[in-house]
C-alpha positions as CSV (number, residue, x, y, z in Angstrom):
1,X,97.7,-7.4,-28.7
2,X,96.7,-10.3,-26.5
3,X,96.0,-9.4,-22.9
4,X,98.5,-12.1,-21.8
5,X,101.5,-10.4,-23.4
6,X,103.4,-7.8,-21.4
7,X,103.6,-4.3,-23.0
8,X,106.9,-3.9,-24.8
9,X,107.6,-0.7,-26.7
10,X,110.3,1.7,-27.8
11,X,111.3,4.3,-25.1
12,X,109.8,7.8,-25.2
13,X,112.2,9.8,-27.4
14,X,111.8,13.1,-25.5
15,X,109.7,14.2,-22.5
16,X,106.2,15.4,-23.2
17,X,106.1,18.7,-21.3
18,X,102.9,20.1,-22.8
19,X,100.1,19.3,-20.3
20,X,97.4,18.9,-23.0
21,X,99.6,16.5,-25.0
22,X,100.2,14.5,-21.8
23,X,96.6,14.3,-20.8
24,X,95.3,12.8,-24.0
25,X,97.2,9.7,-23.1
26,X,95.1,8.9,-20.0
27,X,91.4,8.5,-19.5
28,X,91.1,10.8,-16.5
29,X,90.0,14.3,-17.2
30,X,89.9,17.5,-15.1
31,X,89.3,17.9,-12.2
32,X,90.9,14.5,-11.4
33,X,93.7,14.6,-13.9
34,X,96.9,14.2,-11.9
35,X,99.7,14.5,-14.6
36,X,101.3,17.5,-16.2
37,X,104.3,15.9,-17.9
38,X,105.5,12.5,-19.1
39,X,109.2,12.5,-18.5
40,X,110.1,8.9,-19.3
41,X,108.2,5.8,-20.6
42,X,109.6,2.5,-21.6
43,X,108.8,-1.2,-21.0
44,X,110.0,-1.1,-17.4
45,X,110.1,2.5,-16.1
46,X,107.7,5.4,-16.4
47,X,108.2,8.8,-14.8
48,X,105.7,11.7,-14.6
49,X,105.5,15.2,-13.1
50,X,102.7,17.1,-11.4
51,X,102.7,20.7,-10.2
52,X,100.7,21.1,-7.0
53,X,97.9,23.7,-7.5
54,X,94.9,24.9,-5.5
55,X,92.5,23.7,-8.2
56,X,93.6,20.1,-7.9
57,X,90.7,17.8,-6.9
58,X,92.9,16.3,-4.1
59,X,94.2,19.6,-2.7
60,X,93.2,20.3,0.8
61,X,94.5,22.3,3.8
62,X,97.3,23.7,1.7
63,X,98.6,20.3,0.6
64,X,98.0,17.4,-1.8
65,X,96.2,14.6,0.1
66,X,97.4,11.1,0.6
67,X,94.7,10.0,-1.9
68,X,96.2,12.4,-4.4
69,X,99.6,10.8,-4.1
70,X,98.0,7.4,-4.6
71,X,96.0,8.6,-7.6
72,X,99.1,10.2,-9.1
73,X,100.8,6.8,-9.0
74,X,97.8,5.1,-10.6
75,X,97.8,7.7,-13.4
76,X,101.5,7.2,-13.9
77,X,100.7,3.5,-14.6
78,X,97.8,4.6,-16.9
79,X,99.9,6.9,-19.0
80,X,102.4,4.1,-19.6
81,X,99.5,2.1,-21.0
82,X,98.2,5.1,-22.9
83,X,101.6,5.8,-24.4
84,X,102.0,2.2,-25.6
85,X,98.5,2.1,-27.2
86,X,99.0,5.6,-28.8
87,X,102.3,4.3,-30.3
88,X,100.3,1.5,-32.1
89,X,97.4,3.8,-33.0
90,X,94.9,2.1,-30.8
91,X,92.6,3.2,-28.0
92,X,93.9,2.2,-24.6
93,X,91.6,0.1,-22.4
94,X,90.5,1.6,-19.1
95,X,92.4,0.4,-16.0
96,X,91.4,0.0,-12.4
97,X,93.3,-0.1,-9.1
98,X,93.3,-3.7,-7.9
99,X,95.5,-3.3,-4.8
100,X,97.7,-0.8,-3.0
101,X,100.3,-2.3,-0.6
102,X,103.0,-1.0,1.7
103,X,102.2,2.6,0.9
104,X,104.4,4.8,3.0
105,X,103.9,8.6,2.8
106,X,106.5,10.6,4.6
107,X,105.1,14.0,3.9
108,X,102.5,15.7,1.7
109,X,103.5,18.1,-1.1
110,X,102.6,21.8,-0.5
111,X,101.1,24.4,-2.9
112,X,103.7,25.3,-5.5
113,X,105.8,22.2,-5.2
114,X,106.2,19.7,-8.0
115,X,106.2,15.9,-7.5
116,X,107.7,13.3,-9.8
117,X,106.4,9.8,-9.7
118,X,108.4,6.9,-11.0
119,X,107.0,3.4,-11.3
120,X,108.9,0.2,-12.2
121,X,107.0,-2.7,-13.6
122,X,107.7,-5.8,-11.5
123,X,105.2,-8.2,-13.2
124,X,102.7,-8.0,-16.0
125,X,100.4,-10.7,-17.2
126,X,96.8,-11.1,-18.4
127,X,96.2,-7.4,-18.2
128,X,97.3,-7.2,-14.6
129,X,100.3,-5.0,-13.8
130,X,102.2,-4.9,-10.5
131,X,104.5,-2.0,-10.0
132,X,106.7,-0.5,-7.3
133,X,106.5,3.2,-7.1
134,X,108.2,6.2,-5.6
135,X,107.1,9.8,-5.4
136,X,109.8,12.5,-5.2
137,X,110.1,16.2,-4.5
138,X,113.6,16.9,-5.9
139,X,115.8,14.1,-4.6
140,X,113.6,13.5,-1.5
141,X,111.4,10.4,-1.6
142,X,108.1,11.4,0.0
143,X,106.1,8.3,-0.8
144,X,106.7,4.7,-1.9
145,X,104.7,1.5,-2.2
146,X,103.3,-1.1,-4.6
147,X,100.2,-1.1,-6.7
148,X,98.4,-3.6,-8.8
149,X,96.2,-2.4,-11.7
150,X,93.9,-4.4,-14.0
151,X,93.0,-3.5,-17.6
152,X,89.4,-3.7,-18.6
153,X,88.7,-6.6,-21.0
154,X,87.8,-5.5,-24.6
155,X,86.0,-7.2,-27.4
156,X,89.3,-8.1,-29.1
157,X,90.8,-9.7,-26.0
């Protein structure tokens, strides 16, 4: 795939609820892995779930930190890329956060709560993806903002 082509793929047929199966789709590993389930993935929307536990790298003072919420959003973008590349039997390139804008965090999730992050692709070109994202606890939006990520260039690009 050329790096100037937006990712286009068939939607995820069923949620991936096994943590180990989810985590093979992203480059991050414990202790900074921030995804437990992949609930939805298609060309435009990706949705993930994370259960807040004490052993989370970003857990402090009984809550997930602001940095943890931002990293969870970045990994939601990463799993979209990982799912796409897995579907074409290729290794996904690494990605990097290029910018975080207008991030509003209304509250931090507590131990035992679960968050769902949903990102919507707003623009994608030359390996740069701009998304709008929201983080939920149930129906409550606890965070929102935009993020830009950049895929690492590979030899085939």
